[in-house]
C-alpha positions as CSV (number, residue, x, y, z in Angstrom):
1,M,184.6,42.6,93.6
2,V,182.4,45.6,94.3
3,Y,181.3,46.3,90.7
4,G,181.6,42.8,89.3
5,H,178.0,41.5,89.4
6,R,176.5,44.8,88.3
7,T,178.9,45.2,85.4
8,D,178.4,41.5,84.4
9,R,174.6,42.0,84.3
10,W,174.9,45.2,82.3
11,A,177.4,43.6,79.8
12,D,175.2,40.5,79.4
13,A,172.1,42.7,78.6
14,E,174.0,44.8,76.1
15,F,175.5,41.7,74.4
16,A,172.0,40.2,74.2
17,R,170.6,43.4,72.8
18,R,173.3,43.9,70.2
19,F,173.9,40.3,69.0
20,G,170.9,38.4,70.2
21,G,168.1,40.7,69.1
22,A,166.9,41.2,72.7
23,A,164.9,44.3,73.4
24,A,166.7,47.3,74.9
25,S,166.7,47.3,78.6
26,R,164.7,50.2,80.1
27,R,166.6,52.5,82.3
28,P,164.8,53.3,85.5
29,E,163.7,56.9,85.9
30,L,165.3,58.1,89.0
31,Y,163.9,61.2,90.7
32,G,162.9,62.1,94.2
33,R,163.7,59.6,96.9
34,A,164.8,56.9,94.4
35,A,167.5,59.2,93.0
36,V,168.8,60.0,96.5
37,V,168.9,56.3,97.5
38,D,170.6,55.4,94.2
39,A,173.3,58.1,94.6
40,W,174.1,57.1,98.1
41,K,174.2,53.4,97.2
42,S,176.6,54.2,94.4
43,W,178.9,56.2,96.7
44,L,178.9,53.4,99.3
45,R,179.9,51.0,96.6
46,F,182.7,53.4,95.7
47,L,183.7,53.6,99.4
48,L,183.9,49.8,99.6
49,A,186.1,49.8,96.5
50,Y,188.3,52.5,98.1
51,A,188.6,50.4,101.3
52,I,189.7,47.3,99.3
53,S,192.2,49.4,97.4
54,V,193.7,50.9,100.6
55,G,193.9,47.4,102.2
56,L,195.7,46.1,99.2
57,I,198.2,48.9,99.2
58,F,199.0,48.5,102.9
59,G,199.2,44.7,102.3
60,L,201.8,45.3,99.6
61,V,203.7,47.7,101.8
62,M,203.8,45.1,104.6
63,L,204.9,42.5,102.0
64,I,207.8,44.8,101.0
65,G,208.9,45.2,104.6
66,T,208.9,48.7,106.1
67,L,207.0,51.9,105.6
68,D,210.1,53.5,104.3
69,E,210.6,50.9,101.6
70,G,206.9,51.0,100.7
71,A,206.6,54.8,100.5
72,P,206.3,54.8,96.7
73,L,203.1,52.8,97.0
74,L,201.7,55.0,99.8
75,V,201.8,57.9,97.4
76,W,198.7,56.4,95.7
77,L,196.6,57.1,98.9
78,N,196.5,60.8,98.1
79,P,194.7,60.7,94.7
80,L,192.5,57.8,95.9
81,T,191.3,59.8,98.9
82,K,190.8,62.9,96.8
83,V,188.6,61.0,94.3
84,L,186.6,59.5,97.2
85,V,186.0,62.9,98.8
86,Y,185.2,64.6,95.4
87,S,182.7,61.8,94.5
88,L,180.8,62.7,97.7
89,I,179.6,65.9,96.0
90,W,177.1,64.0,93.8
91,P,175.1,62.2,96.6
92,I,175.1,65.4,98.7
93,A,173.8,67.5,95.8
94,T,171.2,64.8,94.9
95,T,170.0,64.8,98.5
96,I,169.6,68.6,98.5
97,W,168.1,68.8,95.0
98,P,166.6,65.3,94.2
99,G,164.9,66.3,91.0
100,K,161.3,66.2,90.1
101,A,159.2,63.6,88.3
102,P,159.0,64.3,84.5
103,K,155.8,65.8,83.3
104,T,153.4,63.5,81.5
105,A,151.9,64.3,78.1
106,K,148.6,65.3,79.7
107,E,150.4,67.8,82.0
108,N,152.2,69.4,79.0
109,R,149.0,70.4,77.3
């Protein structure tokens, strides 16, 4: 749900490049404010995926019956939450150190 459209677009472009002779897609150069915005958008996408996963886990627990019977499923909340918190390091670091624009050929001389 969260990564579907983005992954489909990427896979279609790669397939067209490899088997259809299409030109390689140019990756955007992310630095400065664009890098910060992209890092936070990526983390918010991950947060949405986390929320869907937690909702599905609790839905399965309720389907089973009680919290005691669904305890083995609830064990998955710990690693999911750890990954969510650890993945927050990247957007915070990018916000603090967003990176600089690459030097052009004229600046290198």
